[in-house]
N, C-alpha and C positions, 0 to 999 in steps of 0.2 A: 566285381570282387569275388563272386562265387566260382569263377573259373579257376581261382588259385586256392580254393578251399578244399582240403582233404577230408573226405567223409568215408569212413570204413563201414562196410556192410557186415552185419553179424552173420557169419557163416555157420550154418547148422546142418544137421542131417536131413531135415525136411526140405523137399523141393515143392511143397504146396505153393500154388500161385499167391495165396494170401501172404505167406512169409517172404516169398521172393520179390514181390512187387509192391503190394499195398502198404505193408507194415513199414519197410524202410523209407518209402517216399513220404508217407505221412509223418514219420518220426523226423525226417530231415526238414520237412516243411514247418513242423511245429517248433523245431529248435532254432531255425535260422530265418524263416520268412513270415512268421506268424503275425507280428503286431498289427498289421493293417488288414488282415484278411479273416479274422475270427478264428475260433478254436475248432479243431476237428477231432472226431473220434470214430472208431471202427467197430461195427457190430461183429458178433461172432460169425465164423464161416458156417453157412447153412447149406445142407443138401436139399435137393428138390426131388420131384417125382422122377426126374431123369437122373439116374445115379451118377453119371459122369459130368453133370452140370453143377455149378455152384455159384452162390451169390456172396458178394461182400457189400455191406452197406456202409457208406461214409456219411457221417452226420456233421453238419456245420452249426456251431453255436455262435450267435451274434446278437448283441443287445439282449442277452439273457433269454434268448429264444433258440430252441434247437429244431433243426429241419433236416430232412433227408436231402443231402446235397447230390450224391451220386450213387447209383446202383451199378455195381460192377459184376458182369456176368462172364464167367470163364467157361468156355466150351472146348471139347476135344477137337484136334485137327480133323478135318473132313466133315464136320457137322454142319458147316455153312458153305454155300457156294459163293465165295467172295467175288468171283468174276461177275456174278449177277447183280452185285451192289454197285450203284453209281458212286463216283468219287465225291460227289457233293449232292446237296439237296436237289431232289427232282421227283417227278412222278414215277410210279412204279413201271418198269419196262420188262421185268423178268417175272413170269408167273410163279417160278419156283421159290421166289423170295417172299411171296405174299403170306404164306403161313407163318414165316418168321416175323413179319411185320405185324401180323394180327396178334401174335403172342406178346410181342414187345409193346404194342399199343395197350394191351390189357395191363401189363406191368406198369407202364407210365400212368395209366388212369388209376390203378389201385394203390400204388406206392407214392405217386406224385413226386418223384425226384426231379431235380433240375436237369440232370443228365443221366443217360443210360450208356454205359460203356460195355461193349461186347468184344471179346478177344479170344483167340486160340493161341496166343503168344507169338503168332506169326503175322497176323493182321489185327487191326484195331478199327472198330466202328463206334463212333460216338454219336448217339442219337439225342436230339433235343425235343423233337415233336413229331408225332405221327397222327395223321387224320385220314383214315381209310374210308370213313363213312360218307364224307362230303366230296373230298377232292382227290382221293388217292395220293395225298401229298405226304412226303417223308422228308424231314429235315435231319440230315446226317452228314458226317464227314468220315471218309474211309481212308485209312492209311495202311501201307505196308509197314509193319513194325520193324524197320531196319534200325541199325545202330545210329547213334547221333540224335538229331533233333526229333525224329519220329520214333525213337525207341519207346517201348511200353512205359518204362519208368519216367521218361521225359514227358510223354503225353499225359500221364497221371499227374505229374507235377504241374504242367500247364493247366490241366483241368481244374486244379485247386485254386488257380488264379482267377477263374472265370466267375462272372456274375450271370444269373439266369436271364437277364435282359439282353445279353450279348450272344451273338452266334459264335460258337466255338471256333478257335483257330489255334494252330499248333505254335503260336508265338504269344508270349505274354504281352499284355497291352503296354504301350509306350509310357514311360514315366520319366519326367525330367530329372536328371541326376543333379543333386545340389551339393557338389563338392566332394572332397575326399571322404568325409564322414557320412555322406548321403543323408544329410539332415534336411528337413523341409524348408521351403522358402519362407521369407518373413522373419529371419533371425535378426535379433537386435544386438548381437555380440559377434565379434570375429572368432573364427575357429582354427585358423592356421597360423596366427601371428607368432613369430619367434621372439624371444626376449631381446630387447634393445634393437629391434629390427627397423631398418629404414630403407634398405636396398630392395629392389625388386626381387633379387635372388633370395632374400630372407623369407619370402612368402611362397606358398605353393600356388603356382600360376593357375593350375586347374581349379583350385578352390576360389581364387580371387575372381576368376571369370564367372563364377556362379553365386558368389556371396557378396552382396553389396557392402555389408559391414566390414568385410576383409579389405575391400577396395578402399573404403573410407579410412580404415586404419592405416593402410599403406600410404595414402596421400597425406594424412595427418603426420605420420612419422617422418616423411620426407620434408614437410614444411618445417617441423621442429629441428631437424638436422641441418637444414639450410640456414635457419636463423642462428644456430649454434656456430656453424663453420664461418659464416660471413660476418658475425659480430666481431671477429678478430681476423680480418683477411690477411692474406700473404702480402708481404711488402719486400722491396729490395733488401738484400742482406739475409733473408730467410734461408736456412739450410734444410734440405730434404735428405733423408737417408735412402739410398737406392740399393735395392736387392737385385743384382744383375741377372738378367734372363729369367726372372721369376714367372713371367707370364706363360712362357712355353712349358716350364716345369710344372706349374700349378694348374693351368687350364688346358694345355695342349694347343696344337695349332691346326689350322685347316690347310690341307694340301691337295692339289689336283694330281691324280696319278698318271695323267696323260701329258705328253710333251706339247709345248706351245709351237704352233706352226711358224715358220720363218716369215717375217714381214717383207713386203716388196722393197726393192732397192730405193725407190723414191721416198717411201715412208721412212726408211732408216736415215736417209740423208737429211731429213727435216728433224726427226725426233732426237738425233744425237748431236745436234748443234750445241756449241758453247759448253764443252766439257769442263767440269769443275772437279778439282782434286778432292779426294777423301781426306778427312782429318786423321792422320795416323795416330796422334797422341790420344785422341778420344778412344779409338779402338784399343790402344795399348793399355789404357787405364781399365777399361772394361774387361779385357782379356786377363789382366793380372790379379783381379780381386773378385770376391763374391759380393762384397758390399762396398759402396763408395758414397761420396757426398756430392749433391748438386747445390750450388750456391746461386740464388736468384739475383740477377743484376737488373732485370727489367720485367715488369708485369705487363704483358701484352693483352691478355683477356682473363679476368678473374671475377666472375659474377654469377648469380643464380640464373636458372633457366637458359643455360647454354650447354651445348653438347660436349664441350671440351674447355679446359682451362689451359692457357698458353703462357709460358714464361721463357725468357731468355736467361742464360746463365752459363756457368762452367762447372766441370767436374774437378773435384779435388780428392786425391787418394791419400792413404795413410802416410806416404812418404813426402807429402806436400806438393806433389806435382799438380799443376793446374792446366786444364785443357783450354783450347780456344773456345769461344762462345758457341753454344749449341741451343737448339730449341727443345723445350720439354712440353709435350702435349699430354695433359692428364685427362683421363676419363673418370670424372668424379661422379659417382652414381647419384648422390643426393641432389646435385645441381642440374641433372639432366631434366629437361622440361617434361612435365606431366600435365597434359591439358585436361583439367578437371571436368569442364563442361562436356568435352567430347567423350571422355571415359564414362561419365554418368549417362549421357545420351545413348551410348552403346548398349546399356542395360535395357533400355526401352525399345530399341530398334533392331537389335541383332541377337541371334542365338549365341550361346556361350562361346563357341569355338571362334567366333568372329570378333569377340570383345578384346580389349587391351591391345589392339593393333597399333595404337599411337603411343604405347608405353614402352620405351626403349630402355635397355639395360647396358651398363658399362661394358660387361663382358662381350656382348654381341658387337658393340661398336669397335672394341679393341680387336676382336677376332677378324672382322672385315678389313680393318685398316692393316693389320699385320699380314693377312693373307694377300692383300693387294700389293703391298710392297715386296713380298716374296715373289709373286707372279711377275712383277715388273722390275725385278732386281737388275736386269741388264740395262735399264734406262735410268737407274739412280746416278745422279751426278750430271744428267742432261735433262731429260723430260721430267724427272722426279727429283726431289731432294734426296741426298744420301740419308739412309736410315741406319741408326746405331743401336737398334734393338728395342724390345719392349720389356719393361722392368716394373717391379713394384716400387712405388714411391711412398715414403712414410714421413709424415710430419707429426712428431710426438704429441699426443694428446689432442690432435686436431682431426686427422683423417689418414687413411691408407687407400691408395688407388693405383691402378695400372697406368703406365704412361709410356710414350714413345719418345726417344731421343732422336731428333732430326736435324738436318742441316738448316741453317738460317739462310733464307734466300733474300738477298738485298735487291730491292727494286720495287716499283709500283705494281699493283694488280691491274688487270685489264679493266675491272670495274671502276678504278680510279683514273683511268686514262680516257682520252677522247679520240679513238681511232678514226672516227668520221672526219677528223680534221687533218689526217695524214694524207699523203699523196695516194692516188689511186693504186699505184704500183705496190706501195707498202700495205695498203688495205687488202689487196688481193693476195699478197704474200702471207698476211696474217690469216686469212680465210683458209688458204691451202695448208698452212702450218697447223692450224687447229684441227682441220679435217684429218691430217696425217697422224696427229697425236691421238685423236679418237680412234683411228684405224689400228694403231698399235695397241691401244687398250682392248679393243674388241677382239683382236687376234689372240690376246692373252686371256680372253674370257672375262674381262672386267668391263662393266658398263656403269659409268658415272651418270646416273639418271637425273641428278639435281644440280646440273652445272649452273654456276653463277659467277659473276666477274671476280669475286674475291678468291675463287679457287684457281685462277689462272694468273700466274705471276710473270712479269717481264724483267728478268735480271739483265743488267749490263747493257741494255740497249740505249742508244742516244735518245734522250727525252722520253724514255719509256717505250720506245718503238721496238718491235720484234725483229731487230736485225741480227741477233745472235741466237736466242733460245726462248722457248716457252716452258714454264715449269707448272705442272699440275699438282695440286695438293688436296688433302681432305678426302679420304676414301672410306670413311666410317659408314657410309650408306651405299657403297658401291655394290651392286648385284654381281655375283660371280658364278660362272658356269662350273660344273664339276669337271667337264672335259670329255665325257664319254661320247658327246655328239661329234667329236672330231674323227670318229671312226668313219671308214668309207661308207658313203651312202646315207649318213645321218646328218640331218640339218638341225642346227641349234636355234633356239629362240630365247633371247634374254627377256627378263621380265620388265626391264626399264626401257626407256627410249632416249638414250643419250644423244642420238643424232638429231632428234627433233628439239630437245631442250637446248642444245648448243646452237642450232640454227635460230631458234626463237631469241636466244640471248644476243646473237649478232644483230638481229633485226632491232632489238631494243637499244643497241648501241648506235643505231641510225646508219648502219651500213646499207647501201643501196642494193636492190635485187640483182643488178647487173654485176656488182662486185661479188656478192655471195654466189651467184651463178647456180650451177647444178651440182655443186660439190656435196650438198647435203640432201640431194634427191635420193630416196630409198633405192632407186635403180642403180645408184653408184656403189652399192654395197658389194663387197666380195663375199665369197662363200663362207669364209671364216668370221665374217661380221654378223651373220644371221643368228 
């Protein structure tokens, strides 16, 4: 917080060290950092028997007791041989420094400050203990008073943070930050909740990672919102109001600035099988209006603790035109699973930055899905469904959410099929086809790391067999590269392992090792798949 805090020094005619350094630092500390460190006061600037030397005494008041905290000694340039001082605590090695240490030892013994700071404004020496009588031992830290962290003002500020039982360091001791307001742990009330908040975006993630009451408030709000929405679920005949292309306008889109490398000829021959025409009337309705209506004809998936709500239906514009059936995939934030036990365990097991990893937001899911369909747009209508854009979908009095309009794929999923009962030739064709689909994804920088049978559809094939095409769906969790690794000499590494999860799924479908072969061996990867 203090990095963004503007603090103006009072500029005066005097260039005395007291006014240049000690007064502004103590004033800043008292105003902004004081509550947990006691009060400070400064004694008057006093001359010594050496006219050019001067003392400043800084006192700390804590628990109604006042103690000399630091004795600051300003000396003129050239008065000290700084090269003779060690950079850290050590025995005396320079005889020319011994008279200095003897005088400083007397000061420490007579005044008994926690610290002695000696400076000529170019160097700073902070002394905590001197024992010349028994061990010739000096505990000190020596800094060149450069700008930045070791400037004289910063060192004075850090000094005020210290406790006498600690060895001085030019870094303030670590303190666990407790959210945006920097409140202590153990709070019993949330501090960042927005009015009527139930979405993850309605909370400050930084604070929720550090404040258990805020996390509990978020989970409670989600539960209440889920109960409200699903007490009157969507049914056939329900009409949604659709604001066309609202997602890109409101949230922006993710785009890779680098071109996708061309896929091999064999890969293209597989992934472009079974071309399906785009629905012209759907595009026409969306192009001709800013808002339209989606009428539900079939509820495919509409329940809590799911990452998307899926409906079939048609678009109807103001002129009464009705489109062919399309699929509406909604990212309804309140319904997205929140694993309460996992989230609470994270507070006991992980530092704040690693918490909430299992808490997903609708915007992130929509961003990944939209980006993947854009990266893979040349395969829409073959390996992917046609995508008719990402829009805002509103059901009056119930909810508002982003959603994608997609082509409906008719046919079973691979998970609902029994490929192990097919002929060996068809099984091998399925394996090669899936491997080439994965290759096309990886060339485009998209790694579907959570493959399962429901994401692989078999349209138009006899008895669900892949004689025409495979269609991949659901990219809400697909990891995507930025694209800069495609420069010459740069190897990319995706965070997921789609090649292993897909091979594992084929094994679960009881395909034999000789059918799977070496197609999913990591050694089969091309350079653009790494």
